C-alpha positions as CSV (number, residue, x, y, z in Angstrom):
1,M,0.0,0.0,0.0
2,P,1.3,3.5,-0.8
3,E,2.3,5.3,2.4
4,L,2.7,9.0,3.1
5,P,5.9,9.5,1.1
6,E,4.5,7.7,-2.0
7,V,1.2,9.6,-1.8
8,E,3.1,12.9,-1.4
9,T,5.1,12.0,-4.6
10,V,1.8,11.6,-6.4
11,R,0.6,15.0,-5.1
12,T,3.9,16.7,-6.0
13,V,4.0,15.2,-9.5
14,L,0.3,15.7,-10.5
15,A,-0.5,19.0,-8.8
16,P,1.1,21.3,-11.4
17,T,-0.6,19.4,-14.3
18,L,-4.1,19.5,-12.7
19,N,-4.0,23.1,-11.4
20,K,-6.5,25.4,-13.2
21,R,-7.7,22.5,-15.4
22,K,-11.5,22.0,-16.0
23,V,-13.2,18.6,-15.9
24,V,-15.2,18.2,-19.1
25,Q,-16.1,14.5,-18.9
26,V,-16.3,11.9,-16.2
27,V,-16.2,8.1,-16.9
28,I,-16.8,5.7,-14.0
29,S,-16.2,2.0,-15.0
30,N,-16.7,0.4,-11.6
31,L,-19.3,1.8,-9.1
32,K,-17.3,0.3,-6.2
33,V,-14.8,3.2,-6.6
34,L,-17.4,5.7,-5.2
35,G,-17.2,6.1,-1.5
36,N,-20.5,7.9,-1.4
37,G,-23.4,9.0,-3.6
38,T,-24.4,7.9,-7.1
39,P,-22.4,8.2,-10.4
40,A,-24.8,11.0,-11.4
41,Q,-24.3,12.9,-8.2
42,F,-20.5,12.5,-8.4
43,T,-20.4,13.6,-12.0
44,Y,-22.7,16.6,-11.4
45,G,-20.5,17.8,-8.5
46,I,-17.3,18.2,-10.6
47,L,-18.4,18.5,-14.2
48,Q,-17.3,21.8,-15.8
49,Q,-15.6,22.7,-12.6
50,T,-12.0,24.0,-12.4
51,I,-9.4,22.4,-10.2
52,T,-7.7,24.8,-7.8
53,K,-5.3,22.6,-5.9
54,L,-4.3,19.1,-4.9
55,T,-3.6,18.5,-1.2
56,R,-2.6,15.5,1.0
57,R,-3.5,14.5,4.5
58,G,-1.9,11.3,5.7
59,K,-2.5,8.8,2.9
60,Y,-5.5,10.8,1.5
61,L,-5.4,13.1,-1.5
62,T,-8.0,15.9,-2.0
63,V,-8.8,17.6,-5.3
64,H,-10.2,21.1,-4.6
65,F,-12.6,22.8,-7.1
66,A,-13.4,26.5,-7.6
67,N,-17.1,25.9,-6.6
68,G,-16.0,24.7,-3.1
69,N,-16.6,21.0,-3.8
70,R,-13.8,18.5,-3.1
71,V,-13.0,15.0,-4.1
72,V,-11.2,12.9,-1.5
73,I,-9.1,10.0,-2.8
74,H,-7.6,7.0,-1.0
75,L,-5.4,4.8,-3.2
76,R,-5.6,1.9,-0.7
77,M,-3.7,-1.3,-1.7
78,T,-3.0,-0.9,-5.4
79,G,-4.6,2.3,-6.6
80,V,-2.6,4.3,-9.1
81,L,-3.4,7.9,-10.2
82,T,-1.9,9.3,-13.4
83,V,-2.4,12.1,-15.9
84,N,-2.2,10.7,-19.4
85,H,-2.4,11.9,-23.0
86,P,-5.6,10.7,-24.7
87,T,-3.6,8.5,-27.0
88,D,-1.9,6.6,-24.2
89,P,-3.1,3.0,-23.7
90,V,-5.7,2.8,-21.0
91,A,-4.6,0.4,-18.2
92,R,-6.7,-2.7,-17.8
93,H,-8.0,-2.0,-14.4
94,T,-8.9,1.7,-14.9
95,V,-12.1,2.4,-12.9
96,M,-12.3,6.2,-13.0
97,L,-11.3,8.7,-15.8
98,W,-11.7,12.5,-15.9
99,V,-11.2,14.2,-19.3
100,L,-9.6,17.7,-18.8
101,D,-10.1,20.8,-20.9
102,N,-6.6,20.5,-22.4
103,G,-7.3,16.9,-23.6
104,D,-5.3,15.2,-20.8
105,Q,-7.0,12.5,-18.8
106,L,-6.7,11.9,-15.0
107,R,-7.0,8.1,-14.7
108,F,-7.3,5.9,-11.6
109,A,-6.4,2.2,-12.1
110,D,-6.8,-0.3,-9.3
111,D,-6.1,-4.0,-9.6
112,R,-7.6,-4.9,-6.2
113,G,-10.5,-2.5,-6.4
114,F,-10.2,-1.1,-2.8
115,G,-9.4,2.5,-3.8
116,R,-12.2,5.1,-3.2
117,F,-13.3,8.5,-4.3
118,W,-15.6,10.6,-2.1
119,L,-17.4,13.8,-3.3
120,I,-17.6,16.3,-0.5
121,R,-19.9,19.2,-1.5
122,D,-19.2,22.7,-0.4
123,G,-20.3,23.0,3.3
124,Q,-20.8,19.3,3.8
125,P,-18.8,17.4,6.4
126,D,-16.0,15.2,5.2
127,L,-16.9,11.6,6.2
128,S,-14.2,9.9,4.1
129,G,-12.2,8.9,7.2
130,Q,-9.8,11.8,6.8
131,Q,-11.5,13.5,9.6
132,K,-10.4,10.8,12.1
133,L,-6.7,11.1,11.3
134,G,-4.1,11.9,14.0
135,V,-1.3,14.4,13.6
136,E,1.0,14.6,10.6
137,P,4.5,13.1,11.2
138,K,6.1,16.6,11.1
139,N,4.0,17.6,14.1
140,V,4.8,14.7,16.4
141,T,6.3,15.5,19.8
142,A,7.5,13.3,22.6
143,E,4.8,14.6,24.8
144,Y,2.1,13.7,22.3
145,L,3.4,10.2,21.8
146,Q,3.7,9.6,25.6
147,Q,0.1,10.8,25.9
148,K,-1.1,8.4,23.2
149,F,1.1,5.4,24.2
150,A,1.3,5.6,28.0
151,R,-1.7,3.5,28.8
152,R,-1.4,1.1,25.8
153,T,0.1,-2.3,26.0
154,L,-0.2,-2.7,22.2
155,A,3.2,-3.1,20.3
156,V,4.9,0.2,19.4
157,K,4.8,-0.8,15.7
158,S,1.0,-1.4,15.9
159,L,0.6,2.0,17.5
160,L,2.6,3.6,14.7
161,L,0.2,2.0,12.2
162,D,-2.8,3.5,14.0
163,Q,-3.8,6.4,11.7
164,A,-5.8,8.0,14.5
165,I,-2.4,8.6,16.3
166,V,0.0,9.5,13.5
167,A,-1.3,9.9,9.9
168,G,0.4,8.3,7.0
169,I,2.7,5.6,8.5
170,G,2.4,2.1,7.2
171,N,4.2,-1.2,7.4
172,I,7.3,-0.1,5.6
173,Y,8.1,3.1,7.4
174,S,7.1,1.8,10.9
175,D,9.9,-0.8,10.6
176,E,12.4,1.9,9.4
177,I,11.3,4.2,12.2
178,C,11.6,1.6,15.0
179,F,15.0,0.5,13.7
180,R,16.5,4.0,13.5
181,A,15.1,4.9,16.9
182,G,16.6,1.7,18.4
183,I,13.3,0.4,19.6
184,A,12.1,-3.2,19.2
185,P,8.8,-3.1,17.3
186,M,7.1,-5.5,19.7
187,R,7.7,-3.4,22.8
188,P,4.5,-2.4,24.5
189,G,3.8,1.3,24.0
190,N,3.6,1.9,27.7
191,S,7.1,0.5,28.3
192,L,9.0,3.3,26.6
193,T,11.1,5.7,28.6
194,P,11.1,9.5,28.2
195,D,14.3,9.2,26.2
196,E,12.8,6.7,23.9
197,Y,9.7,8.8,23.3
198,A,12.0,11.7,22.5
199,R,14.0,9.5,20.0
200,L,10.8,8.3,18.4
201,A,9.5,11.8,18.1
202,T,12.7,12.9,16.3
203,T,12.9,9.8,14.1
204,I,9.3,9.8,12.8
205,P,9.5,13.1,10.9
206,A,13.1,12.6,9.9
207,V,12.4,9.2,8.2
208,I,9.2,10.5,6.4
209,A,11.0,13.6,5.2
210,E,14.0,11.6,4.0
211,F,11.8,9.2,1.9
212,I,9.7,12.1,0.5
213,T,13.0,13.5,-0.8
214,N,14.3,10.1,-2.0
215,H,11.1,9.5,-3.9
216,H,11.2,12.7,-6.0
217,V,10.6,11.9,-9.7
218,T,9.8,14.1,-12.7
219,L,6.4,13.9,-14.5
220,T,8.1,12.1,-17.4
221,E,9.6,9.5,-15.1
222,Y,6.3,9.1,-13.3
223,R,4.4,8.6,-16.6
224,K,7.0,6.2,-17.9
225,S,6.5,4.0,-14.9
226,E,2.7,4.3,-15.0
227,G,2.6,6.0,-11.7
228,K,4.7,3.4,-9.8
229,S,8.2,5.0,-9.8
230,Y,8.5,5.3,-6.0
231,Q,12.2,4.1,-5.9
232,T,11.6,2.8,-2.3
233,D,13.7,-0.4,-2.1
234,R,17.2,0.9,-2.6
235,Y,16.9,3.3,0.4
236,L,15.3,0.9,2.9
237,Q,17.7,-0.2,5.6
238,I,15.6,-2.9,7.2
239,Y,12.2,-3.5,5.7
240,G,12.2,-6.6,3.5
241,H,15.7,-7.6,4.6
242,A,14.9,-10.4,7.1
243,G,17.8,-12.9,7.2
244,Q,20.3,-10.3,6.0
245,P,23.0,-8.6,8.1
246,C,22.0,-5.5,10.0
247,P,23.5,-2.4,8.3
248,H,24.7,-1.1,11.6
249,C,26.1,-4.1,13.5
250,G,26.0,-7.1,11.1
251,T,23.7,-9.2,13.3
252,T,21.2,-11.2,11.3
253,L,17.9,-9.4,11.0
254,N,14.9,-11.2,12.4
255,G,11.5,-11.4,10.7
256,T,8.3,-11.7,12.8
257,R,4.6,-10.9,12.6
258,L,2.8,-8.4,14.8
259,N,-1.0,-8.3,14.7
260,G,-0.9,-10.0,11.3
261,R,1.6,-7.6,9.8
262,S,5.2,-8.6,8.9
263,S,8.0,-6.9,10.7
264,V,11.8,-6.9,10.6
265,Y,14.1,-5.8,13.4
266,C,17.7,-6.2,14.6
267,P,17.9,-8.2,17.9
268,N,21.1,-6.4,18.8
269,C,20.3,-2.8,17.9
270,Q,16.6,-3.0,19.0
271,K,16.8,-4.9,22.3
């Protein structure tokens, strides 16, 4: 699943191409993609409307229109959002397509079919789930983490995955954060010391910012990769490397499962 750095890449790449473009046609190929309302309601809410900006909150993207309406998008497991020329081949699992006034097409392809689009009309509450998110990683503090973790026996990694605590962290970056903070992912949240809360609060925004920078791609590169050029693997120190030497101490990295999610850690650096 794309996590915050990947979703931020999508926003950064697509925002300039969508800004001030008008939606002149909407094609919905699979009704499951709609998080609320009917195809007619969705289409009426954005047709002939001008896009003013594209923003991100956690793993959610929001397309803002001049009439005050918004479309909230969650890519979920396999959703891919691209802006294509009309002559580009349409991906097999394309479930949503917007034709823009310059001829380009905003396309959403989703192999697994879990991605969702919500139309939020001007003045209506946002019920997409975005309203339940915790703080952005850049706003995390040691005091905030201690407040959220102090009475919880759930594993630190599981608490990092809780979008109501910190928005945007998923399985990949929770492993990287725990490793760089020197905290075992299975530690109960309430077992951390003040120093460990402080390390975690420093590490969370640093790791997310680092991967946002590492993921930077041009629009040409993004299009060539069909929206999948995140360049994640070569920068990861620990995620996906179970059985390999720790990059810090050389100890074999352990793989385990926490609440049904895979996790990798160093038994020496993360005691």
